[in-house]
C-alpha positions as CSV (number, residue, x, y, z in Angstrom):
1,M,12.1,-172.2,-106.1
2,K,12.6,-171.6,-109.8
3,A,13.1,-175.3,-110.5
4,K,9.9,-176.3,-108.7
5,R,8.0,-173.7,-110.6
6,V,9.4,-174.9,-113.9
7,K,8.5,-178.5,-113.1
8,A,5.0,-177.4,-112.0
9,F,4.7,-175.5,-115.3
10,L,5.7,-178.6,-117.3
11,I,3.1,-180.7,-115.5
12,D,0.4,-178.1,-116.2
13,Y,1.6,-178.0,-119.8
14,L,1.2,-181.8,-120.0
15,V,-2.4,-181.5,-118.7
16,I,-3.2,-178.8,-121.2
17,S,-1.7,-180.9,-124.0
18,M,-3.8,-183.8,-123.0
19,Y,-6.9,-181.6,-123.1
20,L,-5.9,-180.4,-126.6
21,V,-5.5,-183.9,-127.8
22,I,-8.9,-184.8,-126.5
23,L,-10.3,-181.7,-128.1
24,L,-8.7,-182.7,-131.4
25,G,-10.2,-186.3,-131.1
26,I,-13.7,-184.9,-130.5
27,N,-13.3,-182.5,-133.4
28,L,-12.3,-185.4,-135.7
29,L,-15.3,-187.4,-134.6
30,I,-17.6,-184.5,-135.2
31,N,-16.0,-183.3,-138.4
32,P,-13.7,-186.0,-139.9
33,S,-13.3,-184.1,-143.2
34,V,-11.5,-181.2,-141.4
35,F,-8.1,-182.4,-142.8
36,E,-9.4,-182.9,-146.3
37,G,-10.8,-179.5,-147.2
38,G,-9.8,-177.5,-144.1
39,L,-12.1,-175.6,-141.8
40,Q,-14.8,-173.9,-143.7
41,A,-15.1,-170.8,-141.5
42,S,-14.4,-167.1,-141.8
43,Q,-11.3,-165.6,-140.1
44,L,-13.4,-164.2,-137.3
45,Q,-15.1,-167.6,-136.7
46,T,-11.7,-169.3,-136.7
47,H,-10.4,-166.8,-134.1
48,L,-13.5,-167.4,-131.9
49,I,-13.3,-171.2,-132.3
50,A,-9.6,-171.2,-131.2
51,F,-10.2,-168.8,-128.3
52,V,-13.5,-170.3,-127.0
53,S,-12.4,-174.0,-127.3
54,S,-8.8,-173.8,-126.1
55,V,-7.5,-170.6,-124.5
56,L,-10.6,-169.5,-122.6
57,P,-11.3,-172.9,-120.9
58,V,-7.7,-173.2,-119.8
59,I,-7.7,-169.7,-118.4
60,L,-11.0,-170.3,-116.5
61,V,-10.0,-173.7,-115.2
62,F,-6.6,-172.6,-114.0
63,S,-8.0,-169.4,-112.4
64,L,-10.7,-171.4,-110.6
65,L,-8.1,-173.9,-109.3
66,E,-5.8,-171.2,-108.1
67,A,-8.6,-169.1,-106.5
68,R,-10.4,-172.0,-104.8
69,Y,-7.7,-174.5,-104.1
70,K,-4.6,-172.3,-104.2
71,K,-2.9,-174.6,-106.7
72,T,-3.0,-176.0,-110.2
73,M,-2.3,-179.6,-111.0
74,G,1.4,-179.0,-111.4
75,A,1.5,-176.9,-108.2
76,H,-0.2,-179.6,-106.3
77,V,2.3,-182.2,-107.4
78,M,5.2,-179.9,-106.7
79,K,3.7,-178.8,-103.3
80,I,3.4,-175.1,-104.2
81,T,0.5,-173.0,-103.0
82,I,-0.5,-169.8,-104.8
83,Q,-1.7,-167.0,-102.5
84,Y,-3.4,-163.7,-103.3
85,A,-3.6,-160.8,-100.8
86,D,-7.2,-160.1,-101.7
87,N,-10.0,-161.1,-104.2
88,P,-8.3,-164.4,-105.3
89,Y,-10.9,-165.0,-108.1
90,R,-10.2,-161.6,-109.8
91,R,-6.5,-161.8,-109.3
92,S,-6.1,-165.4,-110.5
93,L,-8.2,-164.5,-113.6
94,L,-5.9,-161.5,-114.3
95,R,-2.8,-163.7,-113.7
96,N,-3.9,-166.5,-116.0
97,A,-5.2,-164.1,-118.7
98,L,-1.7,-162.5,-118.8
99,K,0.1,-165.8,-118.5
100,F,-1.8,-167.3,-121.5
101,L,-1.8,-164.1,-123.6
102,P,1.2,-165.3,-125.7
103,W,-0.7,-168.4,-126.5
104,Q,-3.7,-166.4,-127.7
105,L,-1.4,-164.0,-129.7
106,G,0.2,-167.0,-131.3
107,H,-3.3,-168.2,-132.4
108,T,-4.1,-164.8,-133.6
109,S,-1.0,-164.4,-135.7
110,A,-1.2,-167.9,-137.2
111,I,-4.9,-167.6,-138.1
112,Y,-4.3,-164.1,-139.5
113,A,-1.4,-165.4,-141.7
114,I,-3.6,-168.3,-143.0
115,Y,-6.3,-166.0,-144.1
116,A,-4.5,-162.7,-145.0
117,G,-0.9,-163.7,-145.5
118,A,2.3,-162.5,-143.8
119,D,1.8,-158.8,-144.0
120,L,2.8,-155.9,-141.7
121,L,0.0,-156.7,-139.2
122,F,1.1,-160.3,-139.0
123,Y,4.7,-159.2,-138.2
124,L,3.5,-156.6,-135.7
125,I,1.4,-159.2,-133.8
126,T,4.3,-161.8,-134.0
127,T,6.8,-159.2,-132.8
128,L,4.6,-158.1,-129.9
129,N,4.2,-161.7,-128.9
130,A,7.9,-162.4,-129.0
131,L,8.7,-159.3,-127.0
132,L,6.1,-160.3,-124.4
133,I,7.6,-163.8,-124.1
134,V,11.1,-162.3,-123.7
135,A,9.8,-159.9,-121.0
136,Y,8.2,-162.9,-119.2
137,L,11.5,-164.9,-119.4
138,I,13.6,-162.0,-118.2
139,S,11.2,-161.3,-115.3
140,F,11.3,-165.0,-114.3
141,L,15.0,-165.6,-114.7
142,W,16.5,-162.3,-113.5
143,Y,13.8,-160.3,-111.8
144,P,11.4,-162.8,-110.2
145,P,8.5,-163.2,-109.9
146,L,7.1,-163.7,-113.4
147,L,5.5,-160.6,-114.8
148,P,1.9,-161.8,-114.6
149,D,2.6,-162.9,-111.0
150,R,3.8,-159.5,-110.1
151,I,0.9,-157.7,-111.8
152,A,-1.7,-160.0,-110.1
153,K,0.2,-159.8,-106.8
154,A,0.5,-163.6,-106.5
155,N,2.8,-165.1,-103.9
156,F,4.1,-168.6,-103.9
157,E,4.8,-170.9,-100.9
158,M,6.8,-174.1,-101.2
159,A,6.1,-177.0,-98.9
């Protein structure tokens, strides 16, 4: 079961990576000077751009796929269905928000470091993110299911 879930995750990660490459291409078409002088935006604007253009769409699309079709692209290929006992839209949104939280925290710490430097707050955010990732890995490897799956009460069926 773990091997199938890891393979499904890798397929989903490939899909997300393709989306991000397309997003980068669109950004370069719209603003080709982004690499010359950098993004001319405030720290808050940069946080919002990163969240609204990358993390939020991925959370919403994955939540919709899980709630409506009971699978993501990776789960479809690996013949895994994701079941929720009740309110699948709410539970899938919770699961995916928690699942992609380390990604958002990574953005937060990187953007913060660019604008404010590596101070105490940067190290606190980075440490929190590292601890969260370790907790996710421990829950997946030794105490399945994955922590976001357990919190959202998600069940998986393998075909």
